[in-house]
N, C-alpha and C positions, 0 to 999 in steps of 0.2 A: 825767289822760290826755286827749290831743287827739282830734280827729275821726278815726275809722277808717272807711275805705271798703274793702269786700271785693270782690274780683273773681276772675278765674281765673289761676292761676299758669302761665305758659308758659315762663319763663326764670328760673332761680334766681339768687340773689345778693342782696346788700343794697346799696341806693343811698341816699345821703344828699345832699340838695341843695335848692336853691330851685326852685319851680315855673316852668316855661317853657310858657306856654299857646300851643298851636298851633291856630289857628282857620282852617278852610277856609270861605271864603264860600260859602254855599249857592247852587248854580247854579239859576237859574230859567229853564228853557227853554220858550219859547212857540213856537207854530206860526204861520207866515205864508206866504202864497202867493207863489211865485216865478213871474213871467211867463215864458212859453215861451222867448222870445228870450234870457233870462238864465239858463236852466237850466245851460248849459255853463259859464258863469262861476261858478255856485254849486258845481258839481262840482269845478272847479279849486280853489276855496276850501277844499273838504273835503280834497282831495289835498294841498294845502299844509300843512294842519293835521296830517295823518297824517305827512308828511315831517318836520315839526318835532318831533313826538312821538318818532319814531325817533331823530332826532339827539340829543334830550334824554336818552333812555335809553342811547344809545351813549356819551355823555359821562360819564354816571354809571358805566357799566361800565368805562370807561377809567381811572377813579379807583380801581378795586379793585386792591389790591396783588397782584403776580404770585404771591406765596406763599400767597394766600388759597385756601381749599378750593374745589374746582370747583363744588360745589353752590351757592355764593354767586353766582358768575357765572351759574349756571343759572337763578336766579330772574329776573334781568334778561333773559336770553335768552328765557325763556318769554314775557315781555311783548312782546319784539321779534317773536317768532314770531306772536303774536296780531295784531300790527299788519301782518302779511303775509297773514293768513288771509282768505279770500274773505268769510267771514261778517261781517268788520268793514271790509273794503276795497271789496267789490263790492256787498254787500246794501244799504248806505246809498245808494249811487249809484242803484240800482234804485228805491229808495223816493223819492229826490229826483225822478227822472224820472216815476214813476207818479203820485205825489201832488202834484207841483209844489210841494214844500215846501222850506223852508230846511234847510241841512245839519245844524244843531244838532238840529232835530226828527227828522230821519232817523236820526241817530246814537242819540239817546235812544230812539226807537221800536225800533230793532234791539237795543239793549242790554236793554230790558225783555223782549223775546222770548227772548234768550239766557239771561237770569237766571231766567226762569220755567222753562226747560228744566232748568237745574241744580238749582233748588229742588225739583223733582219726583224727583230721584235719591235712592235709598235709602242709598247709601254716604255716610257723613259726610264723608270726605275729598273725594270728588268734589263733594259739595254745596257745600263751602266754596270751590270754584273760581270760584263766582260773584263772590267778592271780587276775583279777578284781572280779571274782565270789568269790574267797576265801576271799578277803579283805572285800567285802560287807557283806558276810555271817558271817565273824568273828565279825564284828561290831554288827550285829543283835544278835548273840549268846551272846556276852558280855553284851548286854543290858538285855537279857532274864535272864542271870545268876546273874545279879546284882553286887553290890559292892564286890570288892575282886577278880573280874575276870580279872583285869589288864587293866586299861585304859591307853593306851600308851601316850596320850596327857599330862598326869600328869608327866610322866617320862621324857618328853622332856624339862621340866623346868631345868634350870641350864646347858643347853647344849651350851650356847653361846661360840663361839670360840673353841668348842670341836669337836672331830671327833667321830661321832656316830657309834657304833658297834652293829649290830643287825642281827637276823636271816633273817628277811625280813621287809620291810616297805611298807606301802600303799602310793598312791599319796597324800591322805589327810595328812598323817604323814609327808611327805616331805614338804608340804606347812607349817605345823606347825613348823618344824625344820628351814625352811627358815626364818620364822617370828622371831624365837628365835635367829637366827644368827649363826647357826652351821657352822663350818669350812669345814666339809666333811662328807661323808657317806660311810660306808663299810658294805656289807651284805653277809651272807653265801649263800643265794639263789638269784635267779633272772637272767635276761638276758638282752641283749642290746635292745630287741624289747618291753620290758615291759613298761607300762605307767609310772611306777616309774622311770625307767631309762630315758625315754624321757623327763619327767618333770624335773628331776635333771639337764639334759643338758640345758633345756630351762631357768632354774633359775641360771645356772652357778655355781652349787655346785659340786666341785670335788667328783666323786663317783666311787667306785669299787664294782662290784657285783660278785657273784659266787666265793667268797673267802672261800675255805674249812676250816672248824675248826677254823674260825677266833674268835669265841666266847670262844673257849677253850684255845687259846694261848694268847689272849690279856687280860690284867688285867685293872681294873678300875683305872683311872688317870694316866695310863702309857703313857709316851711320845711317840708320833707317828708322822710319816711322811707319807702322802698319795700322791702317784704319779699317778694322774689320767690319764696321757698319757700312762704310761707303765702298768697300772693296777696292781700296787704293793703297799703293805703297809709295812713300815719299823718300827719295834718296838725298842725302846731304841737306837736311832741313836747316833753314835759317834759325838763329836763336829765338826770334819771335814766334816762329812756327813750333819750335820745341816747347816753348812756354805754353802755347795754346793747347798742344796735345797732352802735355803733362797735367794741365788743369783738367782736361777731359778724363784722363786716366784716374786722377784722384776722385773725381765725381763718380766714375763708374765703380770704383772700389767701395766708395761710401754707400752707393745704392745697393750693391750686392751684400754688403754687411747688414744693411737694414732688412733686406729680404731674408737673410739667414735668421734674423731675430724673430721673424713671424712665421717661418715655414712650418713649425710644429703646432701652431695655433689652429683651432678648428675652423673649417671653411664655413662661415656663417654670414648671412646677409645682414644688412643694417636693421631689418625688422625681426631678427632673431631666428631665421629659418636656416637650418643646417643643410648644406649641399655637399654632394660627393663629387670630387674632382677626378676625372679619369686621366 
């Protein structure tokens, strides 16, 4: 048996393919003082980065098929709404003016404040909304820092039929991966209540999150099996193991095909009573 890495199952299914490593360059944000005469120019730079982030998300939203469930579009709309909220559009400007600091530092400071608020919440679902804050802020920061800051969308190219290995992925990245035809997703961080996990389930992409050290153990192009039901990733599977999982994969496809054949039939009990499914 090859190496097995266990995580949290968030989207069932079996994926078989080679590893596609998605690495986000870690952003190192430092503070520097902006002279008073250049404050307005720094604020303009921040607004340009915000505008670019909105255009990027709208472009991703426009690629979503019209027949897709409304909640899929809703994930992108949520991030777009956050980019219109005063806590992310006006608060950083106030920080730039008051502290005479660069836009990157102002955005990072405000992000940390918001994340701390969410981390103190008792509700698990609300607590994971800090991930959305981090994803949106990461996009703005990468726009501020310019080329070379690691645009994940470019790295998704060539991921067709591959299993993406990443530290974390945003809902926007999941949509890009789905468009590219990825086989599965494995991340080091994340939980079952995150928008990324919910979106992966909705799109039917086998996904495992919270897999510790996955980026350290898995190598580029390494043969993998992702078991979305068990929340496990198997590296370098033996031929007998591949045969077993291919059989499960065929069975799952057959089951889904049968379900598609009856999804438009009326919901009716055996004794003829119609019921409404919510």
